[in-house]
C-alpha positions as CSV (number, residue, x, y, z in Angstrom):
1,X,17.3,-26.6,61.8
2,X,19.5,-28.3,59.4
3,X,22.4,-30.2,60.7
4,X,24.6,-28.9,57.9
5,X,25.4,-25.3,58.4
6,X,26.7,-23.0,55.6
7,X,29.6,-20.8,56.4
8,X,29.8,-17.2,55.4
9,X,32.4,-18.0,52.8
10,X,30.3,-20.8,51.2
11,X,27.2,-18.5,51.2
12,X,29.2,-15.7,49.4
13,X,30.7,-18.3,47.0
14,X,27.2,-19.7,46.1
15,X,25.7,-16.2,45.8
16,X,28.5,-14.9,43.5
17,X,28.4,-18.0,41.4
18,X,24.6,-17.7,40.9
19,X,24.8,-14.0,40.1
20,X,27.7,-14.6,37.7
21,X,25.7,-17.3,36.0
22,X,22.7,-15.1,35.5
23,X,24.9,-12.3,34.1
24,X,26.6,-14.7,31.7
25,X,23.3,-16.0,30.5
26,X,22.0,-12.5,30.1
27,X,25.0,-11.6,27.8
28,X,25.0,-14.9,25.9
29,X,21.3,-15.2,25.1
30,X,21.1,-12.2,22.7
31,X,24.3,-13.3,20.9
32,X,22.9,-16.8,20.5
33,X,19.5,-15.5,19.3
34,X,21.3,-13.1,16.9
35,X,23.1,-16.1,15.3
36,X,20.3,-18.6,15.3
37,X,17.1,-16.7,14.5
38,X,17.9,-16.0,10.8
39,X,18.7,-19.7,10.3
40,X,15.5,-20.9,11.9
41,X,13.2,-18.4,10.1
42,X,10.7,-20.2,8.0
43,X,11.4,-19.8,4.3
44,X,8.4,-18.6,2.4
45,X,7.2,-20.0,-0.9
46,X,8.6,-18.9,-4.2
47,X,8.4,-15.1,-4.4
48,X,7.5,-13.5,-7.7
49,X,8.2,-9.8,-8.3
50,X,5.7,-7.8,-10.3
51,X,7.3,-6.0,-13.2
52,X,5.9,-3.1,-15.3
53,X,5.9,-5.3,-18.4
54,X,2.6,-6.1,-20.0
55,X,2.7,-9.5,-21.6
56,X,0.7,-8.4,-24.6
57,X,3.4,-5.8,-25.4
58,X,6.2,-8.5,-25.7
59,X,7.4,-9.4,-29.2
60,X,10.1,-11.6,-30.6
61,X,12.8,-9.0,-30.0
62,X,14.4,-9.2,-26.5
63,X,13.9,-6.1,-24.4
64,X,15.8,-5.1,-21.3
65,X,13.5,-5.2,-18.2
66,X,14.6,-3.6,-14.9
67,X,12.7,-4.6,-11.8
68,X,13.1,-3.9,-8.1
69,X,12.3,-5.9,-5.0
70,X,13.0,-5.9,-1.3
71,X,15.6,-8.4,-0.2
72,X,16.1,-9.5,3.4
73,X,19.5,-10.9,4.3
74,X,19.1,-12.3,7.8
75,X,18.4,-9.0,9.8
76,X,19.3,-6.5,7.0
77,X,16.7,-5.4,4.5
78,X,17.5,-3.6,1.2
79,X,16.0,-2.7,-2.1
80,X,17.6,-4.5,-5.0
81,X,17.3,-3.6,-8.7
82,X,17.8,-6.5,-11.1
83,X,17.6,-6.9,-14.9
84,X,16.2,-9.5,-17.3
85,X,16.1,-9.8,-21.1
86,X,12.5,-10.7,-22.0
87,X,10.8,-11.7,-25.2
88,X,8.4,-14.2,-26.8
89,X,9.8,-17.1,-28.7
90,X,8.4,-18.6,-31.9
91,X,5.9,-20.7,-30.0
92,X,4.6,-17.7,-28.2
93,X,6.2,-18.7,-24.8
94,X,7.8,-16.0,-22.7
95,X,11.6,-16.3,-22.3
96,X,13.2,-14.3,-19.5
97,X,17.0,-14.5,-19.4
98,X,19.5,-13.2,-16.8
99,X,22.0,-10.7,-18.3
100,X,24.9,-12.1,-16.2
101,X,27.6,-13.8,-18.3
102,X,28.5,-17.2,-17.1
103,X,32.2,-16.6,-17.8
104,X,33.1,-13.9,-15.3
105,X,29.8,-12.3,-14.4
106,X,29.9,-9.3,-16.8
107,X,26.6,-8.0,-18.2
108,X,25.5,-9.1,-21.7
109,X,23.6,-6.9,-24.1
110,X,21.4,-7.8,-27.0
111,X,22.6,-7.2,-30.6
112,X,25.5,-4.9,-29.7
113,X,28.2,-6.8,-31.8
114,X,28.4,-5.6,-35.4
115,X,30.2,-8.8,-36.4
116,X,27.5,-11.1,-34.7
117,X,24.0,-9.6,-35.0
118,X,21.0,-10.9,-33.2
119,X,23.0,-12.5,-30.4
120,X,23.7,-11.6,-26.8
121,X,27.2,-10.2,-26.5
122,X,29.5,-9.9,-23.5
123,X,32.0,-7.0,-24.1
124,X,34.4,-8.1,-21.4
125,X,35.9,-11.2,-23.2
126,X,33.8,-11.3,-26.3
127,X,31.5,-14.0,-25.1
128,X,28.4,-14.7,-27.2
129,X,25.0,-16.3,-26.6
130,X,22.3,-17.2,-29.1
131,X,18.8,-15.6,-28.7
132,X,17.6,-18.5,-26.5
133,X,20.5,-18.0,-24.1
134,X,22.7,-20.9,-25.2
135,X,26.4,-20.2,-25.2
136,X,28.1,-20.1,-28.6
137,X,30.8,-22.8,-28.9
138,X,34.4,-21.4,-29.1
139,X,33.6,-18.3,-27.0
140,X,34.6,-18.0,-23.3
141,X,31.3,-18.8,-21.6
142,X,31.0,-22.6,-21.0
143,X,27.3,-22.5,-19.8
144,X,24.1,-20.9,-21.1
145,X,22.6,-17.8,-19.5
146,X,20.4,-18.5,-16.5
147,X,16.6,-18.0,-17.0
148,X,14.0,-16.6,-14.7
149,X,11.0,-18.5,-13.5
150,X,7.9,-16.4,-14.4
151,X,4.2,-16.3,-14.1
152,X,1.5,-14.1,-15.6
153,X,-1.2,-12.4,-13.5
154,X,-3.7,-9.9,-14.8
155,X,-1.7,-9.5,-18.0
156,X,1.5,-8.4,-16.1
157,X,4.7,-10.4,-16.0
158,X,6.0,-11.6,-12.6
159,X,9.5,-12.8,-12.4
160,X,10.9,-15.3,-9.8
161,X,14.4,-16.3,-9.1
162,X,17.0,-17.1,-11.8
163,X,17.6,-20.8,-12.3
164,X,20.2,-22.6,-14.5
165,X,19.0,-22.7,-18.1
166,X,17.1,-25.8,-19.1
167,X,18.3,-27.1,-22.5
168,X,15.5,-28.0,-24.9
């Protein structure tokens, strides 16, 4: 027998402290996992989304291309539809531009301004971009349109994420 005896009060105190600790851990662990798991999830490589656009059908005239993909935000998954303006430039390279105006985020359209033909036009504040996505000086946007990374596989255009436009 031990020389140190535990009283009933100490026994109940130890037992209730232990049970309370287990209960607190049981409640805190799911909350901690909920907060930390999305942060620690391994990010995959660059994801490219298959579009319905055949590369051979592209010309020098920009065409609006809508494409959809699944997006996962931490624990919520949704289907997102996005848009790009796609064409082949004079060298035959594919150009894929984001339609989001860099001024206030409105959507630009191709060749819709009668005063400024063959340009991307933002109807919100009359912003203009040249065919290659560069902003026209003296109009509200201060930056060029973003461009999409792309790759071609089996004659189909795959689009990646939009990145800031690289000036030539």
